[in-house]
C-alpha positions in Angstrom: 22.4 6.7 5.9 19.0 6.9 3.8 15.7 6.9 5.8 13.6 4.2 4.7 13.4 1.6 1.8 10.0 0.2 0.7 10.2 -3.5 -0.8 7.1 -4.0 -2.9 5.6 -6.9 -4.3 4.4 -5.9 -7.7 4.0 -3.2 -10.2 0.6 -1.8 -9.0 2.4 -1.1 -5.7 5.2 0.7 -7.3 2.9 2.8 -9.4 0.6 3.7 -6.5 3.4 4.6 -4.1 5.3 6.6 -6.7 2.3 8.7 -7.1 1.6 8.9 -3.5 5.2 10.1 -2.6 5.2 12.6 -5.4 2.5 14.5 -3.4 3.7 17.5 -1.5 1.6 16.7 1.5 2.1 12.9 1.9 3.5 13.2 5.5 0.1 14.6 6.5 -1.6 11.7 5.2 0.5 9.4 6.9 0.6 11.5 10.1 4.3 11.5 10.5 7.2 14.0 9.9 8.7 14.0 6.4 11.6 11.7 5.5 13.9 11.5 2.7 12.5 9.5 -0.4 12.9 9.9 -4.0 9.6 8.3 -5.8 11.7 8.6 -9.1 14.6 6.4 -7.8 14.9 2.6 -7.8 15.9 2.0 -4.5 13.8 3.8 -2.0 10.8 2.1 -3.7 12.4 -1.2 -4.6 11.0 -4.3 -6.4 12.7 -7.3 -7.9 11.1 -8.3 -11.1 9.7 -11.8 -10.6 9.7 -11.7 -7.0 5.9 -10.9 -6.4 4.2 -11.9 -3.2 5.6 -15.4 -2.9 9.1 -14.3 -3.7 9.1 -11.6 -1.0 7.8 -14.2 1.3 10.8 -16.3 0.5 13.5 -13.9 -0.2 12.9 -10.6 1.4 15.8 -11.0 3.7 18.3 -11.7 0.9 16.8 -9.1 -1.2 17.3 -6.3 1.2 20.7 -7.7 2.8 22.5 -5.3 0.3 20.5 -2.1 1.9 21.3 -3.1 5.6 23.8 -0.5 5.9 22.3 1.9 3.6 18.9 2.5 5.2 17.8 3.0 8.7 14.3 1.3 8.2 12.5 -1.1 5.8 9.0 -1.4 5.0 8.0 -4.9 3.3 4.6 -4.6 1.5 2.9 -7.6 0.2 -0.7 -9.3 -0.3 -2.0 -12.1 1.5 -4.0 -13.5 -1.3 -1.6 -15.7 -3.2 -1.0 -19.5 -3.6 -0.5 -21.4 -1.3 -2.2 -19.1 1.1 0.3 -19.4 4.0 -1.8 -16.8 5.8 -0.9 -13.4 7.3 0.6 -14.6 10.7 2.9 -17.1 8.8 4.0 -14.3 6.4 4.8 -12.0 9.1 6.6 -14.5 11.1 8.7 -16.1 8.3 9.6 -12.6 6.7 10.7 -11.2 10.2 12.6 -14.3 10.8 14.4 -13.9 7.3 14.9 -10.4 7.8 16.6 -10.8 11.2 18.9 -13.7 9.8 19.8 -11.0 7.0 21.1 -8.8 9.9 18.2 -6.5 10.4 17.2 -5.5 13.8 13.4 -6.2 14.4 12.9 -2.4 15.4 14.4 -1.5 11.9 11.5 -3.1 9.7 7.8 -3.4 9.4 6.2 -6.5 7.6 2.8 -5.2 6.0 0.6 -7.8 4.7 -2.5 -6.6 3.0 -5.6 -8.6 3.6 -6.5 -9.7 1.0 -4.8 -7.6 -1.6 -3.8 -4.0 -2.6 -7.0 -3.4 -4.1 -8.3 -3.1 -0.4 -6.8 0.2 -0.2 -8.7 1.7 -3.2 -12.1 2.0 -1.7 -12.2 4.8 0.9 -15.7 6.7 0.4 -14.0 9.8 -0.8 -14.7 12.2 -4.0 -11.2 12.0 -5.0 -11.5 8.2 -5.2 -14.4 8.3 -7.3 -12.8 11.0 -9.7 -9.9 8.8 -10.2 -12.3 6.0 -11.4 -14.1 8.5 -13.7 -17.3 9.0 -11.5 -18.8 12.2 -10.3 -19.0 11.2 -6.7 -18.6 8.1 -4.5 -22.3 7.6 -4.1 -22.6 7.2 -7.9 -19.5 4.9 -8.1 -20.9 2.7 -5.3 -24.5 2.6 -6.7 -23.3 1.6 -10.1 -21.4 -1.5 -8.7 -24.4 -2.3 -6.4 -26.5 -2.2 -9.6 -24.3 -4.8 -11.1 -24.2 -7.1 -8.1 -20.2 -6.4 -7.4 -21.0 -4.4 -4.0 -23.4 -5.7 -1.4 -25.3 -3.0 0.2 -24.1 -2.1 3.5 -20.5 -3.8 3.1 -17.6 -1.5 3.3 -16.0 -2.9 0.3 -16.8 -4.6 -3.0 -17.2 -8.4 -3.0 -14.6 -9.2 -5.6 -12.0 -6.4 -5.3 -10.2 -7.0 -8.6 -13.5 -7.2 -10.7 -14.9 -4.3 -9.0 -11.7 -2.2 -9.7 -11.9 -3.4 -13.4 -15.7 -2.8 -13.9 -15.5 0.6 -12.0 -12.7 1.8 -14.3 -14.7 0.5 -17.4 -17.7 2.4 -16.5 -16.0 5.5 -15.7 -14.1 5.3 -19.1 -10.6 4.8 -17.2 -7.7 2.3 -17.8 -7.7 -0.1 -14.9 -4.6 -1.8 -13.3 -1.8 0.5 -12.7 -3.5 3.9 -13.8 -6.2 3.3 -11.2 -3.8 2.9 -8.4 -1.7 5.9 -9.7 -4.9 8.1 -9.9 -6.4 7.0 -6.4 -3.0 7.2 -4.6 -2.0 10.8 -6.2 -5.5 12.1 -5.1 -7.1 10.7 -2.1 -7.5 13.2 0.6 -5.3 13.2 3.9 -8.7 13.2 5.8 -9.5 9.8 4.1 -6.1 8.6 4.8 -6.3 9.5 8.6 -9.5 8.0 8.8 -8.7 4.6 7.2 -9.2 1.5 9.3 -7.6 -1.0 7.0 -5.5 -2.9 9.2 -2.4 -3.0 6.9 -2.5 0.6 6.2 -3.0 1.4 9.9 0.0 -0.7 10.5 2.3 0.9 8.0 1.2 4.5 9.3 1.9 3.3 13.0 5.4 2.0 11.9 6.3 5.3 10.0 4.9 7.5 13.0 7.2 5.4 15.4 10.3 5.9 13.2 9.3 9.6 12.2 7.2 11.1 14.9 5.2 14.0 13.8 6.4 17.4 15.1 5.1 18.2 18.4 4.2 14.4 19.0 0.7 14.7 17.9 -1.0 13.0 14.9 
């Protein structure tokens, strides 16, 4: 049986996680032991075209039913920010019920809802993040966005995550969208991941650490 399938809501998640799991050290960033995953395969990182966040909300169980006896675990990853804005708790409850109905035991899956959206994972104050955006360092990146009123001084993240992503990439001479996620996820340091307090990322790490405990039991 395979280890874990990641059911992803969109292409940006797919590009980002493919880049992340192509690293040799991804297990240190997650604080777990290594598990088998092929970032080039179509199943380990699984996406149904047309089934973005709302599609996963309504169809995750049915989408993953064929994999129930092929994988030990499943991570369902989606954004909270989509119409009609059901809210994080509704999304978790509905998707969990759908998964159980499809035959997945509750301890075999984790529903990870990012608030408000995947762009929240781009802004760790890290040198490698700045470089992925085409800037010399994170202070320069943040300063440029503050100057353009896209980042309020003292706040941990930009005001409008997508606008800030696009503008930061433009200022750094980089393509936005998928290439940015690929660049950040492939280069962000293990230390930044281990210190990340974004709730969805913390929840995903916790699930993977429970399923695949680090050697010696210490993170």
